C-alpha positions in Angstrom: 4.5 7.9 -20.4 7.3 7.5 -18.1 6.3 8.5 -14.3 8.6 8.7 -11.0 7.3 6.2 -8.9 8.0 5.5 -5.2 6.8 2.3 -3.5 7.1 2.0 0.3 7.7 -1.4 1.8 8.7 -2.4 -1.8 11.4 -5.1 -1.0 9.2 -8.1 -1.1 5.7 -9.5 -1.8 3.1 -7.2 -3.2 5.4 -4.0 -3.1 8.2 -5.6 -4.9 5.9 -7.1 -7.5 4.4 -3.6 -8.1 7.9 -2.2 -8.5 8.6 -4.6 -11.0 5.5 -3.9 -12.9 6.1 -0.2 -13.0 9.8 -0.9 -14.3 8.4 -3.1 -17.1 6.3 -0.3 -18.0 9.4 2.1 -18.4 8.7 4.3 -15.1 11.3 5.3 -13.0 10.9 3.5 -9.6 12.4 3.1 -6.3 11.3 1.3 -3.4 11.8 2.0 0.5 13.0 -0.8 3.0 13.6 -0.7 6.6 16.0 -3.7 6.9 16.3 -6.0 4.1 17.1 -4.3 0.7 15.2 -5.3 -2.3 17.0 -7.3 -5.1 19.8 -5.5 -6.9 17.8 -4.7 -10.1 15.2 -2.7 -8.0 16.5 0.8 -6.7 16.2 0.7 -2.9 16.0 3.5 -0.2 16.1 2.9 3.4 13.4 4.3 5.2 11.4 3.8 8.6 7.7 4.9 7.7 7.3 5.2 11.6 9.7 8.1 11.9 8.9 11.5 10.2 12.6 12.4 9.6 13.4 9.1 8.0 10.5 9.4 5.7 11.3 13.2 4.9 15.0 12.1 4.1 14.0 9.0 2.0 11.8 11.2 -0.2 14.5 13.8 -0.5 17.0 11.2 -1.6 14.5 10.1 -4.2 14.0 13.7 -5.3 17.8 14.1 -5.5 18.3 11.1 -7.7 15.2 11.3 -10.0 13.2 14.4 -9.4 9.8 14.7 -7.5 7.5 11.8 -6.8 4.5 11.5 -9.2 3.1 8.3 -8.2 3.1 7.0 -4.5 2.3 3.4 -3.5 1.8 3.3 0.2 2.6 -0.5 0.8 4.5 -0.7 4.1 2.5 -2.6 6.6 3.0 -4.7 9.6 1.1 -7.4 11.8 1.2 -8.0 15.4 -1.8 -10.5 16.1 -3.3 -10.7 19.2 -6.9 -11.1 20.9 -7.7 -7.6 22.2 -8.1 -9.1 25.8 -4.2 -9.8 25.4 -3.0 -7.1 23.1 -1.0 -4.5 24.9 -1.3 -0.6 24.0 2.1 -0.8 22.5 1.2 -3.7 20.0 -1.9 -1.7 19.0 -0.1 1.5 18.4 2.8 -0.1 16.8 0.5 -1.4 14.0 -1.3 2.0 13.7 2.1 3.8 13.6 3.4 1.9 10.5 0.2 1.0 8.8 -1.8 4.3 9.0 0.4 7.0 10.5 3.2 5.8 8.1 0.9 6.5 5.1 0.1 9.9 6.3 3.9 10.8 6.7 4.7 9.6 3.0 1.5 11.1 1.4 2.0 14.6 3.2 5.6 14.7 2.1 5.1 13.8 -1.6 2.0 15.8 -1.9 3.8 19.0 -2.0 5.6 18.1 -5.2 2.3 16.9 -6.7 0.4 19.9 -6.1 3.1 21.9 -7.6 2.9 19.9 -10.8 -0.9 19.8 -10.7 -0.5 15.9 -11.3 -0.3 13.0 -8.9 -1.3 9.5 -8.3 -1.5 8.1 -4.6 -2.5 4.4 -4.1 -3.0 3.0 -0.7 -2.7 -0.9 -0.1 -5.5 -1.9 2.4 -7.0 -5.4 3.0 -10.3 -7.0 2.6 -9.8 -7.5 6.4 -10.6 -4.0 6.7 -14.4 -4.8 5.9 -14.8 -7.9 7.6 -12.1 -8.1 10.2 -10.5 -11.2 11.8 -10.0 -12.6 15.2 -6.6 -11.4 16.3 -6.4 -8.5 14.1 -8.3 -5.5 15.5 -5.1 -3.3 15.2 -4.5 -4.5 11.6 -8.1 -4.2 10.5 -8.5 -0.8 12.1 -5.6 0.7 10.2 -6.5 -0.8 6.9 -10.2 0.4 7.2 -8.7 3.8 8.0 -6.9 4.0 4.9 -10.4 4.3 3.2 -11.4 7.3 4.9 -8.0 8.9 4.6 -7.9 8.3 0.7 -11.5 9.6 0.3 -10.7 12.7 2.2 -7.4 13.3 0.2 -9.7 12.8 -2.9 -11.4 16.0 -2.1 -8.6 17.9 -1.0 -6.5 17.4 -3.9 -9.1 16.7 -6.6 -8.8 20.0 -8.1 -5.1 19.5 -8.6 -5.7 16.3 -10.6 -4.3 14.4 -8.0 -6.2 11.1 -7.3 -6.1 8.9 -4.2 -7.4 5.4 -4.5 -7.2 2.1 -2.4 -6.4 -1.3 -3.6 -7.6 -4.0 -1.2 -5.8 -7.4 -1.7 -7.6 -10.6 -0.5 -5.6 -13.8 -0.1 -2.3 -13.1 -1.6 0.7 -15.7 -1.7 3.0 -13.5 0.4 5.5 -14.0 3.3 2.6 -12.3 5.5 0.2 -14.8 4.3 2.4 -17.8 4.9 2.4 -16.9 8.4 -1.4 -17.8 8.8 -2.1 -21.3 9.9 -3.5 -23.9 7.4 -6.8 -23.9 9.0 -7.1 -20.1 8.6 -6.2 -20.2 4.9 -8.5 -23.0 4.2 -11.5 -21.0 5.6 -10.7 -17.9 3.7 -10.3 -20.0 0.5 -13.8 -21.5 1.3 -15.3 -18.0 1.0 -13.3 -16.9 -1.9 -15.3 -17.5 -5.1 -12.6 -18.3 -7.2 -11.2 -20.7 -4.8 -7.6 -20.0 -5.2 -4.9 -17.7 -3.6 -4.0 -14.6 -5.7 -0.3 -13.8 -6.4 1.4 -10.5 -6.1 1.2 -9.7 -9.7 -2.4 -9.8 -9.7 -2.4 -6.8 -7.3 0.7 -5.3 -9.2 -1.5 -5.0 -12.4 -4.4 -3.4 -10.8 -2.1 -0.8 -8.9 -0.3 0.2 -12.3 -3.7 0.8 -13.9 -5.0 2.9 -11.0 -1.8 5.1 -11.4 -1.8 5.5 -15.0 -3.3 8.4 -17.0 -6.1 6.0 -18.2 -7.6 5.9 -14.6 -7.6 9.9 -14.5 -11.3 9.7 -13.6 -11.1 7.3 -10.7 -10.5 8.6 -7.3 -11.8 7.9 -3.8 -12.3 4.4 -4.9 -11.9 1.0 -3.2 -10.7 -1.7 -5.6 -10.9 -5.3 -4.4 -8.2 -7.5 -5.9 -9.5 -10.6 -3.8 -11.1 -13.2 -6.0 -14.2 -12.4 -4.8 -13.5 -12.5 -1.1 -15.6 -10.0 0.8 -17.2 -8.6 -2.4 -19.9 -6.0 -2.1 -18.1 -4.7 1.1 
């Protein structure tokens, strides 16, 4: 079944792989980006998720071009790594504003159309770092953990409208963000990953596509790790 899908932060990495997976499935897809557009074969809409007006305008543009959003994949996120004793309030809040408040803005805006249609899928991209933390990532881990409570609250709010809200939690995935990690950190994470290898963005995209499908109609409020076993059981 063709669905109308919006992926935030979909110009690269997991977001782009997810958008391409939906496109291959025959869905109508657009991605948001802040500065660098996606490849030409992936429709893009400029959006700054830290700004409510920008989010409203981006969703309005999507609706004008394609119709109401039926599937939201909230993927846009940043890192500003710093030990907390050196982290400024601005550095903490900038990550909060993008990774958590940005998801709130997008989810709130698309929820109106989903409620009217009495069908919708919200998928929030978290991280296994939400469950075991990491030195220098108190801001990032806090936001990714916050998505779990956010999704589970929405699962209650929208459940009777046939709208699901779930979290997909990637582990060590080969993306630009991961490549910024030093090799010592990568080796440590691989040593506690049972499969012993780094995942690919497509590994996450396949799971997101399933969670957004009709086949997953009875899955809501779930946290689904795609991590090679890293942080399993958390």
